[in-house]
N, C-alpha and C positions, 0 to 999 in steps of 0.2 A: 360658133355653132352650138346649138343646144345638145347636151348629152341625151342619148336615147336610152330607155330601159324597156325590157320585154314583159308583156303580159304573160303570166305563168300558166294559167289554166283556163278551162271552160272554152266558150265559143270563140274567143279571140286570142287563145293561147298562142304564143309565138309571135304575135304582132308587136311592132315597135311603136312606142309612143315617145313624145318629147318631154323633157323636163324644162322648167323655166330657166331662163338665161340669167340667173342672178344668185348671189350667194345667200339670200334671205330664206330660201327654202333648201332643205336637205332631204333628198328622197331616201325613203326607208331601204335598207339593203335587201338583196334578193333572198338571202337566207331567212331573214325575219319575215318577208312577205310570204315566202313558201311555207313557213311554220304556221302562219295565221290561216293561209287558205287550205292547207292540208287539214288542219283541224276543223275549219268551218265549211268546207266544200259542200257537204250534204245539207247544210242548214241555211244556205243563203237564198235558195230559190224562193221567189214569191215574197221576200222580205223587203221592208223599207229600211234603207241604209243611209247614214250620213258619214261623209268624209270631211272632217273638220280640221282646219289648217291644211287643206287639200293639196297645196303645191302643184304638182303635175296632175293631180287626180288619179294617181296609179292605183290607190286602194279602192276607191269608188269604181274605177274602171274594171278592176279584177272582179268586184262584186257583180256588176253588170254582166260581165262575161259568164259569171256563174249563175245568171238567172235572177238577180235581185229584181223586184218589180219596180222599185223607184230608188234613185240615189240623189241626195242633195249634196252638192259640193259647197262647202263653207270656206270661203277664202276672201281675204281683203286686198291682197297684193295685185295690182293690175297686170303685171307680167304673167303672174301665175294664172289669173283669170283667163287671159288671152290664150295661154298655153292649154288650159282645160278645154276651152272652146275648140281649139284646133284638134285636140286629141279626140273629142266627141265627134267632130265632123269627120275626121279620118276614119273612124270606125262605124260611121253611119248611126250614131246614137244621139239621143236627146236626154237631158237631164236638167234639173234646176241648179243654178249657181246663185248663191246668196251670200251676203255679208255676215248674216247670223242665222243660227238654227232656231227655228220657231214651231217645230212640230215634233211629235214624239216618234221615235224610231226603234226598230227591233235591234239594230246593230249600229254602233258608232265608232268610228275610227278616229283617233285623236293623236296627231303627231306634231305638236307645236315645236318651234325652235327650242332646242334644249335649254338655252340660258334665259329663256323668256320670262320665267316666273309665272307662266300662265296655267300650269297644270292644275293647281289647287283651286283657283278662282273659276276656271272653266268646269271643273268637276262639280264644284259646288252649285254653279248656275245650272248645270245639267240636272242635278238632283232637285233643286228648288223649283225649276220650271217644268219638271216631269217630262223631260225630253227623251229619257230612256224607258222603254216599256218594262214592266216588272220582270218579265222573263228574258229580257234582252242582255246583251253583252256590250261593254265598252272596252275597246282594245287601244292600248297606248304604248308608245315606245318612248324611253327616255335614256339619257346618258347614265351609265352605271355610277357616275360620280355624283348624281343628284338624287337625294332621298326623296321619296314621294309620300307626302301626307294624304292618306286616303280619308276623305271627309266622312263624317257620321252618316249612315244611311247606305254606304257602299261598302263592298268587301272584295278582297282579291280572291278570285276563283283559281287562277293558276298564274305562274310567273316563270319566265325562262330567261336566264342570263346568257348573253353572247360576249364576245371580247369586250366591247366598250359600251354595250347598250343592254337594257332590260325591257322585255316585252311582258306586258301585264294584261291579263283578262280580268276585267272587273265586272261585277254585277251589283244589282240593288239588294240590300239586306231584306229578307222576308219581313213584311210588316206584321207585327203581332196582332 
């Protein structure tokens, strides 16, 4: 049976959603999700959001619950895609599900598998393809055991360490 997690805030606060039934995805902890959405609660309405390595879609669903105008779920794993579709259906929502991000967003959540080695190449691609708007945020979670090389053009706006993870809010450096 799939594990369920709870949407924290907004219109669907308290509703349960499923997580994919596999070990390839690792849902972000409640504490970390709460920290993100407490910080962003007033900034999400009307924004275009991407949930990259979406897994259950929890981060994107949380953004929709808080009034995001559009969410693109980026996920390759078939079980995870199925799970996102079911969660959207359960909440009566619609959103795009794609294998890669190809449009620029105000807010990007990126939570790849910790050991994947995908952090730097994906951050680099986001900068090169202009997928994060200049005043936007990219929020990522990683294992505290894994250092993060921030590519040129991006800066850490704030970071918070938890027991075993680090939550980073990144933004684009101002272009001179």
